[in-house]
All heavy atoms as a GROMACS GRO file, in nm:
protein
  610
    1PHE      N    1   9.779   9.990   8.443
    1PHE     CA    2   9.671   9.986   8.538
    1PHE      C    3   9.646   9.842   8.590
    1PHE      O    4   9.567   9.824   8.675
    1PHE     CB    5   9.538  10.037   8.474
    1PHE     CG    6   9.554  10.178   8.414
    1PHE    CD1    7   9.526  10.189   8.278
    1PHE    CD2    8   9.598  10.277   8.489
    1PHE    CE1    9   9.535  10.317   8.222
    1PHE    CE2   10   9.612  10.401   8.429
    1PHE     CZ   11   9.582  10.427   8.298
    2GLU      N   12   9.709   9.741   8.526
    2GLU     CA   13   9.679   9.602   8.553
    2GLU      C   14   9.692   9.568   8.709
    2GLU      O   15   9.590   9.501   8.750
    2GLU     CB   16   9.772   9.508   8.466
    2GLU     CG   17   9.726   9.365   8.478
    2GLU     CD   18   9.582   9.343   8.424
    2GLU    OE1   19   9.534   9.418   8.348
    2GLU    OE2   20   9.527   9.240   8.472
    3PRO      N   21   9.793   9.610   8.781
    3PRO     CA   22   9.803   9.569   8.918
    3PRO      C   23   9.683   9.618   9.001
    3PRO      O   24   9.623   9.554   9.086
    3PRO     CB   25   9.928   9.623   8.971
    3PRO     CG   26  10.021   9.644   8.844
    3PRO     CD   27   9.918   9.674   8.738
    4VAL      N   28   9.633   9.743   8.967
    4VAL     CA   29   9.520   9.801   9.036
    4VAL      C   30   9.389   9.732   9.000
    4VAL      O   31   9.302   9.701   9.083
    4VAL     CB   32   9.506   9.957   9.013
    4VAL    CG1   33   9.394  10.015   9.074
    4VAL    CG2   34   9.638  10.027   9.055
    5ILE      N   35   9.378   9.704   8.869
    5ILE     CA   36   9.259   9.626   8.824
    5ILE      C   37   9.252   9.492   8.899
    5ILE      O   38   9.154   9.457   8.944
    5ILE     CB   39   9.266   9.605   8.673
    5ILE    CG1   40   9.245   9.745   8.599
    5ILE    CG2   41   9.164   9.507   8.632
    5ILE    CD1   42   9.271   9.742   8.456
    6GLN      N   43   9.359   9.419   8.902
    6GLN     CA   44   9.365   9.286   8.966
    6GLN      C   45   9.328   9.298   9.114
    6GLN      O   46   9.251   9.225   9.167
    6GLN     CB   47   9.507   9.222   8.946
    6GLN     CG   48   9.550   9.184   8.807
    6GLN     CD   49   9.464   9.060   8.766
    6GLN    OE1   50   9.428   8.974   8.842
    6GLN    NE2   51   9.452   9.053   8.635
    7GLU      N   52   9.388   9.392   9.180
    7GLU     CA   53   9.366   9.410   9.327
    7GLU      C   54   9.219   9.442   9.363
    7GLU      O   55   9.164   9.375   9.442
    7GLU     CB   56   9.453   9.525   9.380
    7GLU     CG   57   9.426   9.545   9.523
    7GLU     CD   58   9.497   9.675   9.576
    7GLU    OE1   59   9.586   9.727   9.509
    7GLU    OE2   60   9.462   9.714   9.691
    8HIS      N   61   9.159   9.534   9.282
    8HIS     CA   62   9.016   9.574   9.315
    8HIS      C   63   8.920   9.479   9.266
    8HIS      O   64   8.814   9.467   9.321
    8HIS     CB   65   9.003   9.720   9.278
    8HIS     CG   66   9.080   9.814   9.357
    8HIS    ND1   67   9.052   9.834   9.494
    8HIS    CD2   68   9.190   9.889   9.333
    8HIS    CE1   69   9.139   9.924   9.542
    8HIS    NE2   70   9.221   9.952   9.450
    9ALA      N   71   8.956   9.412   9.154
    9ALA     CA   72   8.857   9.304   9.107
    9ALA      C   73   8.852   9.199   9.212
    9ALA      O   74   8.740   9.152   9.247
    9ALA     CB   75   8.910   9.247   8.972
   10ARG      N   76   8.966   9.158   9.262
   10ARG     CA   77   8.964   9.057   9.360
   10ARG      C   78   8.893   9.102   9.492
   10ARG      O   79   8.812   9.020   9.541
   10ARG     CB   80   9.114   9.015   9.405
   10ARG     CG   81   9.135   8.905   9.507
   10ARG     CD   82   9.277   8.891   9.550
   10ARG     NE   83   9.346   9.006   9.583
   10ARG     CZ   84   9.335   9.082   9.696
   10ARG    NH1   85   9.248   9.044   9.782
   10ARG    NH2   86   9.413   9.186   9.716
   11ARG      N   87   8.920   9.219   9.534
   11ARG     CA   88   8.852   9.271   9.659
   11ARG      C   89   8.702   9.279   9.649
   11ARG      O   90   8.634   9.262   9.748
   11ARG     CB   91   8.906   9.412   9.687
   11ARG     CG   92   9.036   9.426   9.750
   11ARG     CD   93   9.072   9.568   9.790
   11ARG     NE   94   9.202   9.571   9.833
   11ARG     CZ   95   9.251   9.684   9.883
   11ARG    NH1   96   9.175   9.793   9.892
   11ARG    NH2   97   9.371   9.692   9.926
   12ASN      N   98   8.649   9.296   9.522
   12ASN     CA   99   8.510   9.309   9.498
   12ASN      C  100   8.442   9.191   9.424
   12ASN      O  101   8.338   9.200   9.378
   12ASN     CB  102   8.483   9.437   9.423
   12ASN     CG  103   8.516   9.562   9.517
   12ASN    OD1  104   8.444   9.580   9.607
   12ASN    ND2  105   8.627   9.617   9.488
   13ASN      N  106   8.524   9.076   9.419
   13ASN     CA  107   8.469   8.949   9.368
   13ASN      C  108   8.425   8.979   9.227
   13ASN      O  109   8.318   8.929   9.188
   13ASN     CB  110   8.357   8.894   9.457
   13ASN     CG  111   8.337   8.746   9.433
   13ASN    OD1  112   8.434   8.674   9.400
   13ASN    ND2  113   8.212   8.702   9.445
   14LEU      N  114   8.504   9.037   9.144
   14LEU     CA  115   8.476   9.060   9.003
   14LEU      C  116   8.589   8.998   8.921
   14LEU      O  117   8.699   8.986   8.969
   14LEU     CB  118   8.482   9.213   8.974
   14LEU     CG  119   8.367   9.295   9.037
   14LEU    CD1  120   8.398   9.439   9.017
   14LEU    CD2  121   8.230   9.264   8.970
   15ARG      N  122   8.560   8.964   8.801
   15ARG     CA  123   8.666   8.917   8.712
   15ARG      C  124   8.740   9.036   8.657
   15ARG      O  125   8.677   9.138   8.622
   15ARG     CB  126   8.602   8.845   8.594
   15ARG     CG  127   8.539   8.710   8.625
   15ARG     CD  128   8.495   8.646   8.504
   15ARG     NE  129   8.433   8.518   8.542
   15ARG     CZ  130   8.378   8.436   8.453
   15ARG    NH1  131   8.366   8.479   8.324
   15ARG    NH2  132   8.321   8.330   8.491
   16ALA      N  133   8.868   9.024   8.662
   16ALA     CA  134   8.952   9.132   8.606
   16ALA      C  135   8.926   9.163   8.457
   16ALA      O  136   8.927   9.282   8.424
   16ALA     CB  137   9.100   9.108   8.625
   17SER      N  138   8.888   9.064   8.386
   17SER     CA  139   8.854   9.088   8.242
   17SER      C  140   8.729   9.170   8.232
   17SER      O  141   8.713   9.245   8.136
   17SER     CB  142   8.834   8.946   8.178
   17SER     OG  143   8.730   8.865   8.235
   18LEU      N  144   8.634   9.163   8.322
   18LEU     CA  145   8.516   9.243   8.314
   18LEU      C  146   8.554   9.388   8.355
   18LEU      O  147   8.505   9.479   8.280
   18LEU     CB  148   8.409   9.196   8.423
   18LEU     CG  149   8.293   9.284   8.443
   18LEU    CD1  150   8.216   9.297   8.307
   18LEU    CD2  151   8.196   9.235   8.548
   19VAL      N  152   8.640   9.402   8.447
   19VAL     CA  153   8.682   9.544   8.484
   19VAL      C  154   8.755   9.606   8.364
   19VAL      O  155   8.722   9.721   8.325
   19VAL     CB  156   8.767   9.545   8.612
   19VAL    CG1  157   8.815   9.683   8.641
   19VAL    CG2  158   8.691   9.490   8.734
   20ARG      N  159   8.845   9.530   8.305
   20ARG     CA  160   8.917   9.584   8.186
   20ARG      C  161   8.819   9.618   8.076
   20ARG      O  162   8.834   9.716   8.008
   20ARG     CB  163   9.019   9.477   8.140
   20ARG     CG  164   9.147   9.473   8.212
   20ARG     CD  165   9.255   9.396   8.145
   20ARG     NE  166   9.219   9.260   8.136
   20ARG     CZ  167   9.238   9.172   8.219
   20ARG    NH1  168   9.284   9.193   8.342
   20ARG    NH2  169   9.196   9.038   8.197
   21ALA      N  170   8.722   9.532   8.051
   21ALA     CA  171   8.615   9.556   7.942
   21ALA      C  172   8.545   9.681   7.974
   21ALA      O  173   8.516   9.758   7.881
   21ALA     CB  174   8.522   9.435   7.933
   22VAL      N  175   8.504   9.704   8.101
   22VAL     CA  176   8.426   9.826   8.136
   22VAL      C  177   8.521   9.944   8.105
   22VAL      O  178   8.468  10.049   8.044
   22VAL     CB  179   8.381   9.820   8.279
   22VAL    CG1  180   8.324   9.955   8.320
   22VAL    CG2  181   8.274   9.721   8.297
   23ILE      N  182   8.640   9.944   8.147
   23ILE     CA  183   8.726  10.056   8.126
   23ILE      C  184   8.753  10.077   7.974
   23ILE      O  185   8.748  10.191   7.934
   23ILE     CB  186   8.864  10.030   8.196
   23ILE    CG1  187   8.847  10.031   8.342
   23ILE    CG2  188   8.970  10.132   8.152
   23ILE    CD1  189   8.969   9.979   8.426
   24GLN      N  190   8.766   9.975   7.894
   24GLN     CA  191   8.781   9.987   7.753
   24GLN      C  192   8.666  10.063   7.689
   24GLN      O  193   8.679  10.155   7.616
   24GLN     CB  194   8.805   9.856   7.682
   24GLN     CG  195   8.818   9.868   7.533
   24GLN     CD  196   8.934   9.946   7.492
   24GLN    OE1  197   9.047   9.930   7.536
   24GLN    NE2  198   8.909  10.041   7.394
   25VAL      N  199   8.542  10.014   7.727
   25VAL     CA  200   8.427  10.068   7.665
   25VAL      C  201   8.400  10.212   7.716
   25VAL      O  202   8.359  10.299   7.638
   25VAL     CB  203   8.301   9.980   7.689
   25VAL    CG1  204   8.174  10.042   7.661
   25VAL    CG2  205   8.317   9.842   7.622
   26GLU      N  206   8.420  10.236   7.845
   26GLU     CA  207   8.376  10.356   7.898
   26GLU      C  208   8.476  10.480   7.866
   26GLU      O  209   8.438  10.582   7.846
   26GLU     CB  210   8.372  10.344   8.054
   26GLU     CG  211   8.251  10.260   8.094
   26GLU     CD  212   8.115  10.322   8.058
   26GLU    OE1  213   8.102  10.447   8.057
   26GLU    OE2  214   8.021  10.245   8.040
   27SER      N  215   8.613  10.440   7.866
   27SER     CA  216   8.702  10.551   7.852
   27SER      C  217   8.817  10.519   7.750
   27SER      O  218   8.903  10.598   7.732
   27SER     CB  219   8.768  10.582   7.989
   27SER     OG  220   8.852  10.468   8.027
   28GLY      N  221   8.825  10.399   7.701
   28GLY     CA  222   8.937  10.366   7.615
   28GLY      C  223   9.069  10.369   7.690
   28GLY      O  224   9.169  10.399   7.626
   29PHE      N  225   9.061  10.338   7.814
   29PHE     CA  226   9.187  10.344   7.904
   29PHE      C  227   9.245  10.485   7.918
   29PHE      O  228   9.369  10.497   7.942
   29PHE     CB  229   9.290  10.238   7.860
   29PHE     CG  230   9.256  10.095   7.898
   29PHE    CD1  231   9.176  10.021   7.816
   29PHE    CD2  232   9.296  10.043   8.021
   29PHE    CE1  233   9.135   9.894   7.856
   29PHE    CE2  234   9.264   9.917   8.062
   29PHE     CZ  235   9.181   9.837   7.971
   30ASN      N  236   9.167  10.587   7.896
   30ASN     CA  237   9.211  10.725   7.910
   30ASN      C  238   9.172  10.772   8.055
   30ASN      O  239   9.048  10.801   8.072
   30ASN     CB  240   9.146  10.814   7.799
   30ASN     CG  241   9.186  10.960   7.823
   30ASN    OD1  242   9.263  11.001   7.918
   30ASN    ND2  243   9.134  11.043   7.732
   31PRO      N  244   9.261  10.794   8.143
   31PRO     CA  245   9.223  10.827   8.287
   31PRO      C  246   9.169  10.971   8.290
   31PRO      O  247   9.104  11.012   8.386
   31PRO     CB  248   9.352  10.812   8.362
   31PRO     CG  249   9.463  10.816   8.259
   31PRO     CD  250   9.403  10.761   8.130
   32ARG      N  251   9.190  11.055   8.186
   32ARG     CA  252   9.141  11.195   8.180
   32ARG      C  253   9.010  11.203   8.106
   32ARG      O  254   8.959  11.316   8.095
   32ARG     CB  255   9.246  11.290   8.116
   32ARG     CG  256   9.387  11.281   8.185
   32ARG     CD  257   9.382  11.329   8.334
   32ARG     NE  258   9.333  11.462   8.356
   32ARG     CZ  259   9.298  11.514   8.471
   32ARG    NH1  260   9.321  11.440   8.578
   32ARG    NH2  261   9.244  11.623   8.479
   33ALA      N  262   8.953  11.094   8.064
   33ALA     CA  263   8.828  11.097   7.992
   33ALA      C  264   8.710  11.163   8.066
   33ALA      O  265   8.699  11.142   8.184
   33ALA     CB  266   8.783  10.954   7.951
   34THR      N  267   8.634  11.244   8.001
   34THR     CA  268   8.515  11.308   8.056
   34THR      C  269   8.404  11.301   7.958
   34THR      O  270   8.430  11.346   7.841
   34THR     CB  271   8.544  11.460   8.089
   34THR    OG1  272   8.656  11.464   8.183
   34THR    CG2  273   8.424  11.519   8.159
   35SER      N  274   8.299  11.253   7.990
   35SER     CA  275   8.180  11.241   7.902
   35SER      C  276   8.109  11.369   7.887
   35SER      O  277   8.117  11.459   7.980
   35SER     CB  278   8.090  11.132   7.944
   35SER     OG  279   8.004  11.174   8.052
   36PRO      N  280   8.030  11.388   7.786
   36PRO     CA  281   7.945  11.504   7.773
   36PRO      C  282   7.845  11.519   7.888
   36PRO      O  283   7.811  11.639   7.922
   36PRO     CB  284   7.869  11.491   7.640
   36PRO     CG  285   7.950  11.396   7.565
   36PRO     CD  286   8.019  11.303   7.662
   37LYS      N  287   7.810  11.413   7.956
   37LYS     CA  288   7.718  11.421   8.077
   37LYS      C  289   7.795  11.448   8.200
   37LYS      O  290   7.735  11.456   8.308
   37LYS     CB  291   7.640  11.290   8.080
   37LYS     CG  292   7.555  11.258   7.965
   37LYS     CD  293   7.428  11.344   7.969
   37LYS     CE  294   7.338  11.298   7.860
   37LYS     NZ  295   7.215  11.378   7.857
   38GLY      N  296   7.926  11.438   8.202
   38GLY     CA  297   8.005  11.464   8.322
   38GLY      C  298   8.074  11.353   8.393
   38GLY      O  299   8.134  11.369   8.490
   39ALA      N  300   8.053  11.230   8.335
   39ALA     CA  301   8.120  11.119   8.391
   39ALA      C  302   8.277  11.128   8.373
   39ALA      O  303   8.318  11.185   8.277
   39ALA     CB  304   8.075  10.984   8.324
   40MET      N  305   8.352  11.081   8.470
   40MET     CA  306   8.493  11.105   8.481
   40MET      C  307   8.580  10.983   8.497
   40MET      O  308   8.530  10.887   8.556
   40MET     CB  309   8.513  11.201   8.599
   40MET     CG  310   8.443  11.332   8.594
   40MET     SD  311   8.452  11.418   8.756
   40MET     CE  312   8.353  11.311   8.859
   41GLY      N  313   8.695  10.988   8.431
   41GLY     CA  314   8.796  10.890   8.454
   41GLY      C  315   8.774  10.756   8.381
   41GLY      O  316   8.690  10.746   8.294
   42LEU      N  317   8.856  10.666   8.420
   42LEU     CA  318   8.864  10.533   8.358
   42LEU      C  319   8.729  10.460   8.354
   42LEU      O  320   8.689  10.402   8.243
   42LEU     CB  321   8.965  10.438   8.426
   42LEU     CG  322   9.113  10.479   8.398
   42LEU    CD1  323   9.201  10.394   8.491
   42LEU    CD2  324   9.152  10.466   8.253
   43MET      N  325   8.660  10.456   8.461
   43MET     CA  326   8.537  10.387   8.474
   43MET      C  327   8.416  10.481   8.463
   43MET      O  328   8.300  10.432   8.480
   43MET     CB  329   8.528  10.301   8.598
   43MET     CG  330   8.638  10.189   8.597
   43MET     SD  331   8.627  10.067   8.723
   43MET     CE  332   8.487   9.962   8.673
   44GLN      N  333   8.443  10.594   8.424
   44GLN     CA  334   8.336  10.698   8.396
   44GLN      C  335   8.231  10.707   8.514
   44GLN      O  336   8.110  10.685   8.502
   44GLN     CB  337   8.261  10.665   8.264
   44GLN     CG  338   8.351  10.691   8.148
   44GLN     CD  339   8.384  10.837   8.127
   44GLN    OE1  340   8.304  10.903   8.067
   44GLN    NE2  341   8.492  10.890   8.176
   45LEU      N  342   8.286  10.751   8.626
   45LEU     CA  343   8.206  10.779   8.741
   45LEU      C  344   8.136  10.920   8.732
   45LEU      O  345   8.202  11.015   8.710
   45LEU     CB  346   8.276  10.770   8.868
   45LEU     CG  347   8.356  10.636   8.899
   45LEU    CD1  348   8.441  10.656   9.021
   45LEU    CD2  349   8.254  10.526   8.913
   46MET      N  350   8.007  10.917   8.764
   46MET     CA  351   7.934  11.048   8.775
   46MET      C  352   7.975  11.116   8.902
   46MET      O  353   8.011  11.051   8.992
   46MET     CB  354   7.791  11.025   8.767
   46MET     CG  355   7.730  10.979   8.632
   46MET     SD  356   7.769  11.097   8.495
   46MET     CE  357   7.653  11.225   8.529
   47PRO      N  358   7.979  11.247   8.907
   47PRO     CA  359   8.020  11.326   9.025
   47PRO      C  360   7.947  11.272   9.149
   47PRO      O  361   8.012  11.250   9.253
   47PRO     CB  362   7.988  11.464   8.997
   47PRO     CG  363   7.998  11.476   8.845
   47PRO     CD  364   7.944  11.346   8.795
   48ALA      N  365   7.813  11.254   9.155
   48ALA     CA  366   7.747  11.216   9.277
   48ALA      C  367   7.786  11.072   9.314
   48ALA      O  368   7.805  11.044   9.438
   48ALA     CB  369   7.598  11.218   9.255
   49THR      N  370   7.807  10.990   9.211
   49THR     CA  371   7.855  10.850   9.247
   49THR      C  372   7.995  10.856   9.305
   49THR      O  373   8.015  10.779   9.409
   49THR     CB  374   7.848  10.762   9.131
   49THR    OG1  375   7.714  10.762   9.069
   49THR    CG2  376   7.886  10.617   9.152
   50ALA      N  377   8.078  10.935   9.254
   50ALA     CA  378   8.216  10.943   9.304
   50ALA      C  379   8.214  10.982   9.448
   50ALA      O  380   8.282  10.932   9.540
   50ALA     CB  381   8.297  11.036   9.212
   51ARG      N  382   8.133  11.090   9.476
   51ARG     CA  383   8.120  11.136   9.616
   51ARG      C  384   8.068  11.027   9.703
   51ARG      O  385   8.125  11.006   9.815
   51ARG     CB  386   8.038  11.262   9.623
   51ARG     CG  387   8.098  11.393   9.580
   51ARG     CD  388   8.015  11.510   9.614
   51ARG     NE  389   7.882  11.510   9.548
   51ARG     CZ  390   7.860  11.549   9.424
   51ARG    NH1  391   7.956  11.590   9.350
   51ARG    NH2  392   7.728  11.544   9.378
   52GLU      N  393   7.963  10.957   9.664
   52GLU     CA  394   7.908  10.854   9.741
   52GLU      C  395   8.011  10.744   9.778
   52GLU      O  396   8.008  10.688   9.884
   52GLU     CB  397   7.796  10.789   9.664
   52GLU     CG  398   7.730  10.675   9.740
   52GLU     CD  399   7.618  10.608   9.648
   52GLU    OE1  400   7.552  10.676   9.558
   52GLU    OE2  401   7.602  10.483   9.661
   53LEU      N  402   8.101  10.715   9.682
   53LEU     CA  403   8.200  10.611   9.696
   53LEU      C  404   8.337  10.656   9.760
   53LEU      O  405   8.428  10.592   9.770
   53LEU     CB  406   8.228  10.546   9.565
   53LEU     CG  407   8.105  10.479   9.494
   53LEU    CD1  408   8.143  10.448   9.348
   53LEU    CD2  409   8.067  10.359   9.570
   54HIS      N  410   8.330  10.793   9.803
   54HIS     CA  411   8.446  10.849   9.861
   54HIS      C  412   8.572  10.859   9.769
   54HIS      O  413   8.678  10.834   9.810
   54HIS     CB  414   8.479  10.789   9.998
   54HIS     CG  415   8.367  10.782  10.093
   54HIS    ND1  416   8.322  10.896  10.160
   54HIS    CD2  417   8.286  10.685  10.122
   54HIS    CE1  418   8.217  10.871  10.233
   54HIS    NE2  419   8.194  10.734  10.216
   55VAL      N  420   8.540  10.874   9.639
   55VAL     CA  421   8.649  10.888   9.541
   55VAL      C  422   8.690  11.040   9.543
   55VAL      O  423   8.610  11.121   9.510
   55VAL     CB  424   8.596  10.853   9.398
   55VAL    CG1  425   8.706  10.879   9.297
   55VAL    CG2  426   8.565  10.702   9.402
   56VAL      N  427   8.807  11.064   9.598
   56VAL     CA  428   8.860  11.198   9.606
   56VAL      C  429   8.895  11.253   9.475
   56VAL      O  430   8.862  11.374   9.450
   56VAL     CB  431   8.983  11.192   9.708
   56VAL    CG1  432   9.038  11.339   9.715
   56VAL    CG2  433   8.948  11.149   9.842
   57ASP      N  434   8.966  11.181   9.388
   57ASP     CA  435   9.011  11.235   9.257
   57ASP      C  436   8.964  11.127   9.152
   57ASP      O  437   9.036  11.030   9.133
   57ASP     CB  438   9.156  11.245   9.250
   57ASP     CG  439   9.207  11.300   9.116
   57ASP    OD1  440   9.126  11.319   9.026
   57ASP    OD2  441   9.333  11.320   9.112
   58PRO      N  442   8.850  11.148   9.084
   58PRO     CA  443   8.806  11.049   8.981
   58PRO      C  444   8.901  11.036   8.872
   58PRO      O  445   8.882  10.947   8.789
   58PRO     CB  446   8.670  11.109   8.944
   58PRO     CG  447   8.661  11.242   8.990
   58PRO     CD  448   8.761  11.263   9.100
   59TYR      N  449   8.990  11.132   8.852
   59TYR     CA  450   9.090  11.116   8.741
   59TYR      C  451   9.216  11.039   8.787
   59TYR      O  452   9.296  11.021   8.700
   59TYR     CB  453   9.122  11.256   8.687
   59TYR     CG  454   9.007  11.325   8.620
   59TYR    CD1  455   8.941  11.432   8.681
   59TYR    CD2  456   8.956  11.280   8.491
   59TYR    CE1  457   8.833  11.490   8.625
   59TYR    CE2  458   8.849  11.341   8.440
   59TYR     CZ  459   8.788  11.439   8.498
   59TYR     OH  460   8.674  11.503   8.443
   60ASP      N  461   9.226  11.006   8.903
   60ASP     CA  462   9.333  10.926   8.958
   60ASP      C  463   9.306  10.779   8.926
   60ASP      O  464   9.197  10.732   8.978
   60ASP     CB  465   9.361  10.949   9.105
   60ASP     CG  466   9.457  10.847   9.163
   60ASP    OD1  467   9.580  10.857   9.122
   60ASP    OD2  468   9.412  10.756   9.242
   61PRO      N  469   9.379  10.708   8.849
   61PRO     CA  470   9.340  10.570   8.809
   61PRO      C  471   9.310  10.482   8.926
   61PRO      O  472   9.205  10.408   8.920
   61PRO     CB  473   9.451  10.523   8.724
   61PRO     CG  474   9.511  10.649   8.664
   61PRO     CD  475   9.490  10.757   8.777
   62ALA      N  476   9.389  10.482   9.030
   62ALA     CA  477   9.372  10.388   9.142
   62ALA      C  478   9.236  10.422   9.211
   62ALA      O  479   9.164  10.333   9.250
   62ALA     CB  480   9.489  10.400   9.234
   63ASP      N  481   9.210  10.552   9.234
   63ASP     CA  482   9.091  10.595   9.312
   63ASP      C  483   8.967  10.564   9.224
   63ASP      O  484   8.870  10.515   9.278
   63ASP     CB  485   9.108  10.749   9.338
   63ASP     CG  486   9.024  10.794   9.464
   63ASP    OD1  487   8.971  10.705   9.536
   63ASP    OD2  488   9.020  10.915   9.482
   64ASN      N  489   8.979  10.593   9.096
   64ASN     CA  490   8.868  10.562   9.002
   64ASN      C  491   8.830  10.417   8.999
   64ASN      O  492   8.718  10.372   9.006
   64ASN     CB  493   8.897  10.614   8.867
   64ASN     CG  494   8.777  10.611   8.776
   64ASN    OD1  495   8.745  10.510   8.719
   64ASN    ND2  496   8.715  10.721   8.755
   65ILE      N  497   8.937  10.334   8.978
   65ILE     CA  498   8.911  10.179   8.975
   65ILE      C  499   8.860  10.131   9.108
   65ILE      O  500   8.772  10.051   9.102
   65ILE     CB  501   9.037  10.115   8.925
   65ILE    CG1  502   9.074  10.152   8.783
   65ILE    CG2  503   9.030   9.962   8.943
   65ILE    CD1  504   9.213  10.105   8.738
   66ARG      N  505   8.916  10.192   9.216
   66ARG     CA  506   8.863  10.146   9.352
   66ARG      C  507   8.714  10.171   9.362
   66ARG      O  508   8.637  10.077   9.391
   66ARG     CB  509   8.934  10.221   9.463
   66ARG     CG  510   8.888  10.176   9.601
   66ARG     CD  511   8.938  10.275   9.715
   66ARG     NE  512   8.906  10.405   9.689
   66ARG     CZ  513   8.779  10.459   9.710
   66ARG    NH1  514   8.686  10.380   9.755
   66ARG    NH2  515   8.755  10.578   9.695
   67GLY      N  516   8.673  10.293   9.333
   67GLY     CA  517   8.531  10.329   9.334
   67GLY      C  518   8.451  10.257   9.234
   67GLY      O  519   8.340  10.206   9.266
   68GLY      N  520   8.499  10.247   9.118
   68GLY     CA  521   8.427  10.174   9.010
   68GLY      C  522   8.400  10.027   9.040
   68GLY      O  523   8.292   9.973   9.002
   69THR      N  524   8.496   9.962   9.094
   69THR     CA  525   8.484   9.830   9.131
   69THR      C  526   8.388   9.802   9.252
   69THR      O  527   8.336   9.692   9.261
   69THR     CB  528   8.614   9.748   9.141
   69THR    OG1  529   8.689   9.814   9.245
   69THR    CG2  530   8.695   9.747   9.015
   70ILE      N  531   8.368   9.901   9.328
   70ILE     CA  532   8.277   9.892   9.434
   70ILE      C  533   8.135   9.915   9.385
   70ILE      O  534   8.042   9.839   9.414
   70ILE     CB  535   8.304  10.003   9.550
   70ILE    CG1  536   8.428   9.965   9.619
   70ILE    CG2  537   8.188  10.016   9.642
   70ILE    CD1  538   8.487  10.077   9.714
   71PHE      N  539   8.117  10.006   9.284
   71PHE     CA  540   7.990  10.038   9.220
   71PHE      C  541   7.944   9.935   9.127
   71PHE      O  542   7.829   9.906   9.114
   71PHE     CB  543   7.997  10.172   9.158
   71PHE     CG  544   7.877  10.224   9.108
   71PHE    CD1  545   7.767  10.257   9.197
   71PHE    CD2  546   7.843  10.252   8.980
   71PHE    CE1  547   7.647  10.308   9.153
   71PHE    CE2  548   7.731  10.309   8.934
   71PHE     CZ  549   7.624  10.333   9.023
   72LEU      N  550   8.033   9.872   9.052
   72LEU     CA  551   7.999   9.781   8.947
   72LEU      C  552   7.908   9.656   8.995
   72LEU      O  553   7.807   9.626   8.933
   72LEU     CB  554   8.117   9.723   8.877
   72LEU     CG  555   8.105   9.638   8.748
   72LEU    CD1  556   8.021   9.714   8.642
   72LEU    CD2  557   8.240   9.601   8.692
   73PRO      N  558   7.943   9.594   9.107
   73PRO     CA  559   7.857   9.499   9.156
   73PRO      C  560   7.716   9.540   9.185
   73PRO      O  561   7.611   9.460   9.162
   73PRO     CB  562   7.917   9.444   9.282
   73PRO     CG  563   8.068   9.475   9.261
   73PRO     CD  564   8.067   9.604   9.192
   74ARG      N  565   7.695   9.664   9.224
   74ARG     CA  566   7.557   9.716   9.245
   74ARG      C  567   7.487   9.724   9.114
   74ARG      O  568   7.368   9.700   9.110
   74ARG     CB  569   7.572   9.857   9.308
   74ARG     CG  570   7.636   9.866   9.446
   74ARG     CD  571   7.631  10.006   9.486
   74ARG     NE  572   7.717  10.023   9.609
   74ARG     CZ  573   7.752  10.148   9.661
   74ARG    NH1  574   7.692  10.255   9.610
   74ARG    NH2  575   7.830  10.147   9.765
   75LEU      N  576   7.552   9.764   9.008
   75LEU     CA  577   7.495   9.769   8.878
   75LEU      C  578   7.456   9.622   8.831
   75LEU      O  579   7.345   9.608   8.774
   75LEU     CB  580   7.583   9.832   8.776
   75LEU     CG  581   7.611   9.985   8.801
   75LEU    CD1  582   7.708  10.030   8.700
   75LEU    CD2  583   7.481  10.064   8.790
   76ILE      N  584   7.544   9.535   8.856
   76ILE     CA  585   7.513   9.396   8.815
   76ILE      C  586   7.396   9.337   8.892
   76ILE      O  587   7.320   9.266   8.832
   76ILE     CB  588   7.645   9.306   8.842
   76ILE    CG1  589   7.755   9.348   8.748
   76ILE    CG2  590   7.610   9.160   8.820
   76ILE    CD1  591   7.892   9.290   8.778
   77ASP      N  592   7.380   9.372   9.016
   77ASP     CA  593   7.274   9.326   9.098
   77ASP      C  594   7.133   9.378   9.056
   77ASP      O  595   7.036   9.317   9.084
   77ASP     CB  596   7.292   9.353   9.247
   77ASP     CG  597   7.405   9.262   9.296
   77ASP    OD1  598   7.436   9.160   9.245
   77ASP    OD2  599   7.456   9.292   9.415
   78ARG      N  600   7.140   9.491   8.991
   78ARG     CA  601   7.015   9.551   8.939
   78ARG      C  602   6.958   9.469   8.841
   78ARG      O  603   6.861   9.442   8.794
   78ARG     CB  604   7.035   9.687   8.873
   78ARG     CG  605   7.050   9.800   8.975
   78ARG     CD  606   7.056   9.930   8.901
   78ARG     NE  607   7.082  10.042   8.988
   78ARG     CZ  608   7.100  10.160   8.941
   78ARG    NH1  609   7.103  10.190   8.818
   78ARG    NH2  610   7.122  10.261   9.026
   0.00000   0.00000   0.00000
């Protein structure tokens, strides 16, 4: 997943190490991970958040990381 992490971290002005840490904590780098609450994929996007971010397939690593790295700065700004 490293090339995708690097690309989307750069695009969203995030450290790649932060994106990797979020993925490790949220899913253990399992792209098929699903939480009991319904969060999906590597960065554990909730269905409504995935739709808002135009993530077509939250279990696709590239799509999930793209959406997650768009959403992560919003969380940081909170």
